[in-house]
N, CA and C atoms as a LAMMPS dump frame, in Angstrom:
ITEM: TIMESTEP
0
ITEM: NUMBER OF ATOMS
306
ITEM: BOX BOUNDS ff ff ff
-5.0000000000000000e+02 5.0000000000000000e+02
-5.0000000000000000e+02 5.0000000000000000e+02
-5.0000000000000000e+02 5.0000000000000000e+02
ITEM: ATOMS id mol type element x y z
1 1 1 N -89.203 462.582 185.927
2 1 2 C -89.651 461.896 184.768
3 1 3 C -88.625 461.887 183.659
4 2 1 N -87.851 460.95 183.69
5 2 2 C -86.811 460.802 182.745
6 2 3 C -87.048 459.771 181.754
7 3 1 N -87.432 460.198 180.442
8 3 2 C -87.767 459.258 179.429
9 3 3 C -86.89 459.271 178.246
10 4 1 N -86.492 458.128 177.769
11 4 2 C -85.459 458.021 176.708
12 4 3 C -85.969 457.052 175.635
13 5 1 N -86.541 457.456 174.602
14 5 2 C -87.178 456.419 173.528
15 5 3 C -86.001 455.688 172.914
16 6 1 N -86.215 454.403 172.816
17 6 2 C -85.173 453.583 172.19
18 6 3 C -85.668 453.025 170.805
19 7 1 N -86.948 453.207 170.585
20 7 2 C -87.632 452.652 169.405
21 7 3 C -87.506 451.132 169.106
22 8 1 N -87.365 450.443 170.098
23 8 2 C -87.307 448.96 169.902
24 8 3 C -88.676 448.341 169.716
25 9 1 N -89.643 449.018 170.185
26 9 2 C -91.138 448.712 169.805
27 9 3 C -92.1 449.927 170.017
28 10 1 N -93.351 449.738 169.829
29 10 2 C -94.195 450.968 169.951
30 10 3 C -94.393 451.524 171.315
31 11 1 N -94.002 450.761 172.378
32 11 2 C -94.242 451.381 173.634
33 11 3 C -92.906 452.059 174.052
34 12 1 N -91.821 451.816 173.394
35 12 2 C -90.513 452.506 173.894
36 12 3 C -90.127 453.427 172.685
37 13 1 N -90.853 453.749 171.708
38 13 2 C -90.511 454.651 170.704
39 13 3 C -91.143 456.04 170.803
40 14 1 N -92.129 456.211 169.798
41 14 2 C -92.842 457.438 169.746
42 14 3 C -93.657 457.582 170.952
43 15 1 N -94.141 456.563 171.588
44 15 2 C -94.868 456.543 172.95
45 15 3 C -94.171 457.456 173.956
46 16 1 N -92.86 457.11 174.056
47 16 2 C -92.079 457.898 174.999
48 16 3 C -91.546 459.237 174.516
49 17 1 N -91.31 459.364 173.267
50 17 2 C -90.879 460.554 172.649
51 17 3 C -91.968 461.648 172.706
52 18 1 N -93.2 461.332 172.664
53 18 2 C -94.226 462.35 172.653
54 18 3 C -95.214 462.245 173.988
55 19 1 N -94.558 461.651 174.959
56 19 2 C -95.425 461.547 176.182
57 19 3 C -95.795 462.861 176.78
58 20 1 N -94.934 463.721 176.8
59 20 2 C -95.372 465.124 177.258
60 20 3 C -96.058 465.127 178.559
61 21 1 N -97.181 465.893 178.63
62 21 2 C -97.87 466.04 179.817
63 21 3 C -98.974 465.007 180.045
64 22 1 N -98.919 463.986 179.177
65 22 2 C -99.803 462.767 179.374
66 22 3 C -99.42 461.916 180.549
67 23 1 N -98.117 462.144 180.996
68 23 2 C -97.617 461.338 181.996
69 23 3 C -98.309 461.639 183.272
70 24 1 N -99.032 460.745 183.846
71 24 2 C -99.744 460.979 185.05
72 24 3 C -99.072 461.439 186.234
73 25 1 N -97.894 460.955 186.348
74 25 2 C -97.104 461.326 187.628
75 25 3 C -96.655 462.819 187.425
76 26 1 N -96.329 463.245 186.309
77 26 2 C -95.832 464.659 186.081
78 26 3 C -97.009 465.576 186.389
79 27 1 N -98.18 465.345 185.875
80 27 2 C -99.359 466.222 186.214
81 27 3 C -99.805 466.164 187.675
82 28 1 N -99.646 465.119 188.247
83 28 2 C -99.93 464.746 189.736
84 28 3 C -98.791 465.701 190.578
85 29 1 N -97.583 465.615 190.275
86 29 2 C -96.578 466.423 190.886
87 29 3 C -96.822 467.895 190.76
88 30 1 N -97.249 468.261 189.568
89 30 2 C -97.566 469.714 189.442
90 30 3 C -98.762 470.206 190.149
91 31 1 N -99.761 469.287 190.105
92 31 2 C -101.005 469.527 190.873
93 31 3 C -100.778 469.961 192.309
94 32 1 N -99.782 469.223 192.851
95 32 2 C -99.412 469.386 194.348
96 32 3 C -98.183 470.094 194.518
97 33 1 N -97.751 470.997 193.462
98 33 2 C -96.753 472.062 193.68
99 33 3 C -95.335 471.417 193.779
100 34 1 N -95.205 470.193 193.187
101 34 2 C -93.818 469.597 193.293
102 34 3 C -93.105 469.787 192.035
103 35 1 N -91.856 470.509 192.11
104 35 2 C -91.202 470.748 190.914
105 35 3 C -90.708 469.426 190.331
106 36 1 N -90.663 469.371 188.939
107 36 2 C -90.257 468.068 188.19
108 36 3 C -88.862 468.216 187.77
109 37 1 N -88.195 466.973 187.617
110 37 2 C -86.975 466.825 187.01
111 37 3 C -87.229 465.977 185.726
112 38 1 N -86.795 466.518 184.651
113 38 2 C -87.189 465.949 183.273
114 38 3 C -85.812 466.034 182.383
115 39 1 N -85.841 465.058 181.446
116 39 2 C -84.757 465.282 180.367
117 39 3 C -85.469 465.906 179.306
118 40 1 N -84.699 466.108 178.162
119 40 2 C -85.132 466.873 177.017
120 40 3 C -85.934 466.096 175.946
121 41 1 N -86.594 465.031 176.46
122 41 2 C -87.457 464.315 175.498
123 41 3 C -88.822 464.736 175.374
124 42 1 N -89.271 465.119 174.197
125 42 2 C -90.645 465.509 173.999
126 42 3 C -90.929 466.915 174.43
127 43 1 N -92.146 467.29 174.293
128 43 2 C -92.499 468.706 174.538
129 43 3 C -92.608 469.059 176.027
130 44 1 N -92.48 468.023 176.95
131 44 2 C -92.526 468.352 178.404
132 44 3 C -91.409 469.137 178.85
133 45 1 N -90.317 468.935 178.269
134 45 2 C -89.056 469.798 178.653
135 45 3 C -89.294 471.252 178.198
136 46 1 N -90.009 471.493 177.124
137 46 2 C -90.17 472.816 176.681
138 46 3 C -91.139 473.632 177.745
139 47 1 N -92.116 472.942 178.22
140 47 2 C -93.044 473.517 179.23
141 47 3 C -92.243 473.778 180.573
142 48 1 N -91.409 472.812 180.925
143 48 2 C -90.685 473.015 182.146
144 48 3 C -89.891 474.076 182.176
145 49 1 N -89.085 474.359 180.988
146 49 2 C -88.282 475.42 180.848
147 49 3 C -89.028 476.792 180.678
148 50 1 N -90.04 476.732 179.844
149 50 2 C -90.79 478.058 179.663
150 50 3 C -91.394 478.591 180.882
151 51 1 N -91.977 477.524 181.612
152 51 2 C -92.883 478.007 182.827
153 51 3 C -92.096 477.994 184.04
154 52 1 N -90.837 477.41 184.066
155 52 2 C -89.938 477.234 185.303
156 52 3 C -90.618 476.431 186.254
157 53 1 N -90.912 475.041 185.829
158 53 2 C -91.688 474.189 186.714
159 53 3 C -90.707 473.142 187.27
160 54 1 N -89.378 473.272 187.057
161 54 2 C -88.449 472.314 187.559
162 54 3 C -87.109 472.433 186.872
163 55 1 N -86.523 471.248 186.645
164 55 2 C -85.141 471.241 186.081
165 55 3 C -85.187 470.39 184.832
166 56 1 N -84.672 470.852 183.778
167 56 2 C -84.455 469.938 182.66
168 56 3 C -82.918 469.53 182.527
169 57 1 N -82.632 468.405 182.634
170 57 2 C -81.31 467.891 182.585
171 57 3 C -80.841 467.323 181.341
172 58 1 N -79.518 467.401 181.024
173 58 2 C -78.835 466.68 179.922
174 58 3 C -78.388 465.36 180.427
175 59 1 N -77.132 465.084 179.993
176 59 2 C -76.481 463.851 180.424
177 59 3 C -76.121 463.822 181.875
178 60 1 N -75.861 464.945 182.476
179 60 2 C -75.559 465.099 183.915
180 60 3 C -76.767 465.689 184.482
181 61 1 N -77.025 465.228 185.738
182 61 2 C -78.119 465.896 186.524
183 61 3 C -77.495 466.633 187.593
184 62 1 N -77.788 467.941 187.521
185 62 2 C -77.37 468.913 188.491
186 62 3 C -78.567 469.439 189.374
187 63 1 N -78.601 468.995 190.51
188 63 2 C -79.762 469.516 191.35
189 63 3 C -79.477 470.727 192.101
190 64 1 N -80.453 471.725 192.137
191 64 2 C -80.213 472.873 192.702
192 64 3 C -80.344 472.722 194.243
193 65 1 N -79.872 473.629 194.997
194 65 2 C -80.036 473.774 196.413
195 65 3 C -81.569 474.167 196.664
196 66 1 N -82.012 473.824 197.781
197 66 2 C -83.46 474.145 198.113
198 66 3 C -83.699 475.603 198.065
199 67 1 N -82.787 476.335 198.45
200 67 2 C -82.979 477.78 198.419
201 67 3 C -83.054 478.387 197.046
202 68 1 N -82.638 477.679 196.066
203 68 2 C -82.808 477.979 194.66
204 68 3 C -84.064 477.732 194.048
205 69 1 N -84.934 477.145 194.664
206 69 2 C -86.157 476.601 194.259
207 69 3 C -87.388 477.562 194.581
208 70 1 N -87.157 478.712 195.107
209 70 2 C -88.161 479.741 195.369
210 70 3 C -89.036 479.889 194.307
211 71 1 N -90.38 479.761 194.433
212 71 2 C -91.341 480.182 193.494
213 71 3 C -91.721 478.991 192.594
214 72 1 N -91.042 477.952 192.584
215 72 2 C -91.358 476.747 191.809
216 72 3 C -92.747 476.135 192.22
217 73 1 N -92.916 475.956 193.477
218 73 2 C -94.277 475.55 193.772
219 73 3 C -95.427 476.25 193.294
220 74 1 N -95.31 477.568 193.467
221 74 2 C -96.461 478.331 193.091
222 74 3 C -96.64 478.234 191.596
223 75 1 N -95.492 478.287 190.853
224 75 2 C -95.712 478.189 189.34
225 75 3 C -96.206 476.781 188.915
226 76 1 N -95.885 475.746 189.643
227 76 2 C -96.47 474.352 189.44
228 76 3 C -97.983 474.389 189.691
229 77 1 N -98.349 474.897 190.756
230 77 2 C -99.798 475.052 191.002
231 77 3 C -100.506 475.731 189.953
232 78 1 N -99.96 476.89 189.611
233 78 2 C -100.633 477.754 188.569
234 78 3 C -100.599 477.109 187.18
235 79 1 N -99.643 476.429 186.782
236 79 2 C -99.503 475.872 185.486
237 79 3 C -100.587 474.7 185.396
238 80 1 N -100.621 473.791 186.552
239 80 2 C -101.663 472.886 186.652
240 80 3 C -102.998 473.419 186.414
241 81 1 N -103.368 474.483 187.254
242 81 2 C -104.597 475.009 187.23
243 81 3 C -104.985 475.48 185.88
244 82 1 N -104.064 476.163 185.209
245 82 2 C -104.272 476.89 183.87
246 82 3 C -104.302 475.855 182.702
247 83 1 N -103.381 474.853 182.716
248 83 2 C -103.228 474.019 181.481
249 83 3 C -103.633 472.628 181.715
250 84 1 N -103.77 472.078 182.865
251 84 2 C -104.021 470.73 183.094
252 84 3 C -105.262 470.264 183.821
253 85 1 N -105.782 471.242 184.527
254 85 2 C -106.882 470.925 185.344
255 85 3 C -108.102 470.654 184.44
256 86 1 N -108.546 469.278 184.585
257 86 2 C -109.69 468.883 183.725
258 86 3 C -110.863 469.631 183.86
259 87 1 N -111.128 470.097 185.126
260 87 2 C -112.342 470.925 185.414
261 87 3 C -112.559 472.112 184.539
262 88 1 N -111.309 472.677 184.146
263 88 2 C -111.314 473.742 183.155
264 88 3 C -111.088 473.365 181.769
265 89 1 N -110.069 472.593 181.528
266 89 2 C -109.777 472.182 180.262
267 89 3 C -110.817 471.359 179.414
268 90 1 N -111.695 470.707 180.113
269 90 2 C -112.643 469.932 179.42
270 90 3 C -113.818 470.732 178.994
271 91 1 N -113.928 471.941 179.491
272 91 2 C -115.137 472.674 179.106
273 91 3 C -115.489 472.919 177.662
274 92 1 N -114.305 473.256 176.811
275 92 2 C -114.627 473.457 175.354
276 92 3 C -115.102 472.143 174.773
277 93 1 N -114.685 471 175.19
278 93 2 C -114.945 469.694 174.595
279 93 3 C -116.536 469.423 174.977
280 94 1 N -117.025 469.728 176.222
281 94 2 C -118.334 469.576 176.637
282 94 3 C -119.297 470.439 175.934
283 95 1 N -118.771 471.686 175.714
284 95 2 C -119.655 472.675 174.887
285 95 3 C -119.899 472.151 173.516
286 96 1 N -118.767 471.625 172.865
287 96 2 C -118.861 471.101 171.526
288 96 3 C -119.751 469.969 171.484
289 97 1 N -119.733 469.032 172.308
290 97 2 C -120.585 467.774 172.49
291 97 3 C -122.091 468.326 172.602
292 98 1 N -122.368 469.249 173.403
293 98 2 C -123.7 469.751 173.577
294 98 3 C -124.125 470.417 172.365
295 99 1 N -123.342 471.035 171.605
296 99 2 C -123.808 471.565 170.178
297 99 3 C -123.999 470.552 169.241
298 100 1 N -123.25 469.498 169.281
299 100 2 C -123.466 468.411 168.299
300 100 3 C -124.752 467.598 168.691
301 101 1 N -125.024 467.358 169.819
302 101 2 C -126.218 466.497 170.155
303 101 3 C -127.462 467.34 170.196
304 102 1 N -127.242 468.627 170.106
305 102 2 C -128.445 469.462 170.028
306 102 3 C -129.004 469.987 171.243
């Protein structure tokens, strides 16, 4: 998921800069335990580095050997379940809606 905003219009400016975890392909990869390759655009790279979900690349892309990816799949599964799984993350919203409608 390599995004680079160019700010030529609304679709290629802040939309890409702040895409983060809203990118469907990234959450799908994580859901299925697939480590991701991202650049340093937006908050997504912070999560990938912090939780060791894949590789954050600069101008050069250096791919690790398969043997260096031990544990990545498990971390991807866990991150999705904890942070992105709608079955869990939507509960606070549903509770608030129930409170508001009585």
